[in-house]
N, C-alpha and C positions, 0 to 999 in steps of 0.2 A: 570410418568413424570409430573413435576409441570407446571402449566399453567401460563404463563406471561399474565396478563389480561389487561395491559395498557402499551403503548409505549410513549417515550419521546415526539414525535411529536404531540401526542394527549392530553398532559397534559395542563390544563387551570389554570390560576391564581385563587387562592382561593379554589381549590380542595384539599381534603385530600385523599391521595393515599396509597396503600400498594401493592407493586409489587417487582419484581426481577430486579437487575441491575448488570452489570459488574463494579467492582470497578477499574476504570482506573488510578486514582491518589488518594493519601491520605497523608495529613501532619497535624501534631499537632502544634497548635500555641497558643499564650497567649495574652489576651487582655491587655490593659494598666493597668487594675486593677489586673492583674495576674491570671485571670480565664482562664482555658484551653478550647479550642474549636477545632473542626476538620474541615478542608477544604477537601471536597471530589469532585472528578470528576466522575460522574456516566454515564454509557454508555449502549446503546442497539443498535439494528441494524438500528434504525431510527435517531440516533444522540447522543449528549452528553449534560449533564446539570450539573451545579455546585450545590453542596449540602453543607449545614452548620449544624454542630452538636453543639448546644449551651449548652445542658445539658448532664451530664454523659459522657463527651468527653473521659476521661481517660479509662472508662470501655469499651466503644465501640472501642477505639483505640486498645485494646488488643485482640479483637475477630475477627478482619478482617485485611487483608493485600491486597496490590495492586495485581490485577489479580483474586481476589475471586469473585464468584457470591454470592450476598447478597440479603436478603429480607429487603426492606426499607419501613418504614411507615413515611410519611412526609406530610407537607402542602406546596402546591405550592404558592410562593409569587413572587412579581415583585421587582427586585432590579436594579435600573438604567435602567429601561425599558427592562430588560432581565429576563427571567424565572429563578427562583432559588428554590431549595427545602430546606425547614427548616425541618431537619430530627429529628424525634421524637424517633425512635428506629431502631436498626439494628440487624438482625439475620443471622447467617451463613446458606447458602443453600447447599444442597448436589449437587455438580456440576455434578455428574453422573446421577442425576435425572432431569437435566435441558437440554432443547433443545438448543444446541449451536447456531442454526440458529436464535434464538431470540436476540442474543447479538452481533453478528458479521455481519456487512454489507457484502453483497456478490455482485458479478458482476450481472448485470441484464440479462446477456447472459448465455446460458447454457454452463457449463464448458466442458462437454464431446464433445459437438458440436464444440466448439472453438478448443479444442485440436485435434480433428479429422481433422479439416481444416488445422491446422498448420502442422500436420503430412503429409497430402496430398501435401502441398506445398514443404515440405522437400523431399518427394519421387520424386518430379518432377525436382529436381536439376540435371542438366545434367552432371556435372563434377563428376565422380565416387568417388574420394577421399573426396570431400566436401559433397556429398550425404551420403556416409558411415559415415562420422564424425557426421553430424547433426543427423542422425538416431541413432547413438550410444548414443546420449544424450536422445532423445525423446523416445527411446525404452528401456531405462534403467528404470525399474519399480520404483526404489527408487527416482530417479531424477524426473520422470514424476509425481509421487504422490505429491511431494513437489511443483513442478511447477504449478500444478493445484490449490493448496491451497494458495500459497504465495501472499501477496499484492505486489504492485510494489514499495511502499515506506511507510515510517512510517507516514508521515503527509502531503505530498504535492500533489501527484497525484495517482490515482488508489489505494486508501487506503481502500481496501476491499478484502475479500477472492476471489481468482480468478483474482485479479487485475494485477498481473504480466503476466499471460497468456493473458488477454484481451489486455494489453499494447503491448506485444510482437507480437500478431497477427495483431493488428492495424498497428504497425510499419512495419511489414513484407508486409502487403497489400500495404501500401504506397510506400515501396521500389520496389515492383513489377511495380508500375506505373512509378516511377523514372527511373527504368532500361529500360523501353520501351520509355521513353521521351528523355533521354540524350544519345548521341553517345559516344562510347568508354568506356562504363561502363562494368565491369565484373559482369554480372548479378548473377552468381552462388556465387561469393564471397560476393556480396551485400546481397543476401538472407540468406546465411549462417551466416553472421555477424549480420543481423537483428534478426534472431532466437536466436542466442547465446549471444548477447551483454550483457544482464542482467542476465544470468543464475546464476551468483554468488549470486544473491539476495535470492535464496532459502536457503542459509546458513547465509547471512548477517543479515536477519531479523528473529525475533521470532514471531510466530503468533498462538501459542496454546491458549493464553488468550489475554492479552493486546498486541497490535502491538508495538514492540520495536526492538532495535538492540540486536543481540546476542553478546556475548563476542568476537567472531571471527569477527563479523561485525564491532564492534567498534575498534578493534585492527588492523584489516587488510583491511576490506572493500570489496565490491562486485567486484570491478574491478580486484583486485589481486586474490581474491578467484576464480573468473571466469577464469582467466588466468591459474591458477593452475589446475583447472578442465579440461580446454582445452588441456594443455600439457599432462595430464594423458591420455586423450582419444586419442590424436595424437600418443602417444608412443605405444598405443595398436593396432594401424593400421599399417600394413607393408608398407614400402616404401612411406610414406606420403611425398609429395614434400616439400623440405625445403623452397623454395621461397613462396609457397602458405601459409605454416604455418607462415612464418614471416609476411606476409601481413595481415593475419587474426589476428595474435597476436597484430599487430599494431592497427588494427581496434578496437579491444576490449579495448586496453590500452588508446585509444584517444577518445572514444565515448562521454565523457563529455566535450570535446572541448577545454577547457582552464585549465591551471595549477591550477588556484584559485578555480575551480569547481571540483577538484579531479582527473583530468586526468594526469597521469604521462607523457603523450606525447600529443601534439596537432596534429590534423589530417594532414597527409602529403601525403595521397593518395586520389584519387577521391572517392573511395568507402567509406573510413573512414569519409571523409567530409560529404557525403550524409547521412550516418547512423547517424552521430552526429546531423545534423540539423533535420532530420525526427524524431529522438528520442526526441529531445528537443521540437519540435512542438507538438508531440502527448501528451507529458507530460503536457505541458502548456495549451493546449486546454482542456484536461480533468480536470485540476485544476480549470480553469475558469468555466467550465460547472458545476462542483460539488459545487463550491463556490456560484454560482448564485442559484443553486437548493436549497442549504441549508441556503440561506439568510433569515433573519427574514421576515415574511409576514406582511409588513407594506406598507404605501402609497408611500414610496420612490422608485424612479427608479434606485437607486444605492445600492450596497452592502456596508456593513461595510468595513473599510480599510483592505486590504489584506497585512498582515505583510511581507510575503516572496516575493510577487510581488511588494510591496511598492506602492500600488495604490488602489483607489476605482474602482470597476467594474460596468459598466453600465448594468443594468438588461434589459433595453428596456421598451418601453411603451406597456402595455397589452391592446389589442384591444378586 
């Protein structure tokens, strides 16, 4: 196994480095004089950095593609106060001899511990049909394996291995609190919906190399994928109540809240409304936490502008 000897977070301006990266993006461009050059986006578990290939761009363009693990020799430079790598050479690496953990960020929580807790919560669902349904997902080895690996999104929140599981468990914990706080809530429907609301993301996203959308994800999306998975599981359970199935299907269809955010329906039940807001809250809290954590280490108390949230984020004064 090849050793990755330096990580992006440790690179200092002026250094010459030679190490392995995941090639997250690559495009060939031409200068005003017609000279070819390569724009690269290089990634490891600690972050991402832009790279430029000014010499032999056509040659290096032919030997690597998006998603490859490559060995890069480069000099670290500062461009507009941001670290950039001026790439001198690129070599293909044998991905089978590389430790994937070096290149893909992972949840800081133990995957098996999180999954075990989620399974325990599912086992405590009192309504038999909802308990059996939820366990039919979590005890399905293929689904469980993907559920433990998948990120929760491509670029906004919980963007790391185990991110979907971490997000789902966090949402479910918060829903347990909401169920005990508000009167008239169907706790079992709420918990089932929390566990299953994003299950379609195991197929919407691809995460074997670069985090991206699968063809199914781009053409159909996780809400409809999840609904199809739900319908298949319900069909395998004898005498599943039609009313319960309808309310659960509505919860999954409406959990993004608004039509412009991808929900085919807006929440029209108490449980669907609660799941939507808890899901949205957990995603945005994680997005802010990760953005603050990854902000450049400078004297400013503010992060760079967050494009998706359309605002600067206050990092707080360090004491």
